[in-house]
C-alpha positions in Angstrom: -36.5 -32.6 23.1 -34.9 -30.2 25.9 -30.9 -29.4 25.4 -28.7 -29.5 28.5 -26.3 -27.0 29.0 -23.0 -26.7 27.9 -21.3 -26.2 31.3 -18.8 -22.8 31.2 -18.5 -20.3 28.9 -18.6 -21.3 25.2 -18.8 -18.9 21.9 -20.1 -19.5 18.3 -17.7 -21.4 15.9 -19.2 -19.2 13.1 -16.2 -18.9 10.4 -16.1 -16.0 7.3 -19.3 -13.8 6.7 -22.4 -14.7 8.7 -26.5 -14.1 7.1 -28.6 -13.2 9.3 -32.3 -13.1 8.1 -34.8 -11.2 10.7 -38.2 -12.3 8.9 -42.2 -11.4 10.9 -45.3 -10.5 11.1 -47.6 -8.4 13.2 -51.7 -9.0 13.5 -52.7 -5.7 13.4 -56.5 -6.6 13.6 -56.7 -9.5 16.2 -60.8 -9.9 14.8 -59.8 -10.6 11.3 -58.3 -14.5 11.8 -58.9 -15.6 8.6 -56.4 -12.9 7.1 -53.7 -13.1 9.7 -53.8 -17.1 10.3 -52.6 -18.0 7.1 -49.7 -16.1 7.0 -49.0 -16.6 10.6 -49.1 -21.1 9.6 -47.3 -20.4 6.6 -43.6 -19.5 8.2 -43.5 -23.0 10.6 -44.2 -24.5 7.0 -41.1 -23.1 5.2 -39.1 -24.2 8.2 -39.9 -27.6 8.0 -39.6 -27.7 4.7 -35.8 -25.9 4.7 -35.4 -28.6 7.6 -35.8 -31.2 5.0 -33.7 -30.0 2.5 -30.3 -28.6 4.3 -28.7 -28.2 0.8 -31.1 -25.1 0.9 -28.8 -22.9 3.2 -30.8 -22.5 6.2 -28.2 -23.5 8.9 -30.4 -23.0 12.3 -33.0 -20.2 13.4 -35.2 -19.5 16.8 -38.4 -18.3 17.1 -39.2 -14.9 18.7 -42.3 -12.8 19.8 -42.1 -8.9 20.5 -45.3 -8.5 21.7 -48.8 -10.4 21.6 -49.2 -8.6 18.2 -45.8 -9.7 16.5 -44.0 -12.7 16.3 -40.7 -13.2 13.6 -37.7 -15.8 13.0 -33.8 -15.2 13.5 -33.0 -17.4 10.8 -29.4 -17.8 9.9 -28.2 -19.1 6.3 -24.9 -20.6 4.7 -25.2 -17.2 1.9 -27.2 -14.7 0.7 -27.3 -16.7 -2.6 -28.9 -19.4 -0.7 -31.7 -17.2 0.6 -32.2 -15.6 -2.5 -32.2 -19.0 -4.3 -35.0 -20.2 -1.6 -37.1 -17.2 -1.9 -37.1 -17.6 -5.7 -37.6 -20.9 -6.4 -41.1 -22.1 -8.0 -42.8 -24.6 -6.7 -41.7 -24.3 -3.2 -43.3 -22.6 -0.1 -42.4 -19.1 -0.2 -43.3 -18.2 -3.3 -46.4 -19.8 -3.2 -47.0 -17.9 -0.3 -45.8 -15.0 -1.6 -48.1 -15.0 -4.5 -51.0 -15.6 -2.8 -50.6 -12.6 -0.4 -49.5 -10.6 -3.4 -53.1 -11.4 -5.3 -55.0 -10.8 -2.0 -53.3 -7.3 -1.4 -53.9 -6.1 -5.1 -57.5 -7.2 -4.4 -57.5 -5.0 -0.9 -58.3 -8.2 0.5 -55.8 -8.5 3.6 -54.3 -4.7 3.2 -54.0 -3.6 7.1 -55.3 -7.1 8.7 -51.6 -8.1 8.9 -48.2 -7.0 8.5 -45.2 -8.6 7.0 -41.7 -7.7 7.1 -38.1 -8.8 7.1 -34.4 -7.5 7.7 -31.7 -9.3 5.9 -27.6 -8.9 7.1 -24.5 -10.3 5.8 -22.6 -9.6 8.7 -18.6 -9.9 7.1 -16.0 -11.8 9.8 -14.9 -9.6 12.5 -18.4 -7.9 12.8 -19.9 -10.1 15.2 -18.8 -12.3 18.3 -20.7 -14.2 21.1 -20.8 -15.8 24.0 -23.0 -18.1 26.1 -22.7 -19.0 29.7 -23.8 -22.2 30.5 -26.1 -22.5 27.8 -26.9 -25.1 25.6 -26.3 -24.1 21.9 -28.6 -20.9 20.9 -28.6 -18.5 18.0 -25.7 -18.1 16.2 -23.8 -21.0 17.7 -26.7 -23.4 17.3 -26.3 -22.6 13.6 -22.5 -22.8 13.0 -21.4 -25.2 16.4 -20.4 -23.9 19.6 -16.6 -23.8 21.1 -15.2 -23.3 23.8 -14.5 -19.2 24.6 -11.0 -19.9 25.1 -10.8 -21.1 21.1 -11.6 -17.4 20.0 -10.7 -15.3 23.2 -11.8 -14.8 26.3 -12.4 -10.9 25.6 -15.1 -9.4 23.1 -12.2 -7.7 21.2 -10.3 -11.0 21.1 -13.2 -12.6 19.5 -13.8 -9.9 17.0 -10.2 -10.0 16.0 -10.5 -14.1 15.4 -10.1 -14.8 11.9 -10.6 -18.0 10.3 -8.0 -20.1 8.9 -9.0 -19.2 5.1 -9.0 -15.5 6.2 -5.2 -15.8 7.6 -4.4 -17.3 4.7 -5.5 -14.4 2.7 -3.8 -12.1 4.4 -0.8 -13.4 5.2 
């Protein structure tokens, strides 16, 4: 269950653009459990659904907390197209959960009890870098693989300058 650290310095083996989704909730009123609990349990269910269908494009995720009220997930996706496809797929958990939330909000039954948010980023190649020291694969490296830092460059500026074989062919 617990990953062993990889000795030395490593970096993520991401190639091309990286798609990152930050998505979370904030409990505005702790006493309104019947409003925020369904939201809180929906995300782990969606992550399990995505974990059973890797072709949907979720590469990895990290569950985090910002405070006793605020919880969020950092997700790494194959592409923004796959992220959109999951978000809009009828019959899957996200669409059903969002429909229920919207109905409750329109009826005034959920307003102000729980907050929801998300931010999505497409990070172009050359605009991200990573380093992990004596760490198991985590975050971007867990999503895309982990390689010795020497493969991408010892310094951050070198890792930022790294280009995938595909990008190098397009330039050359």
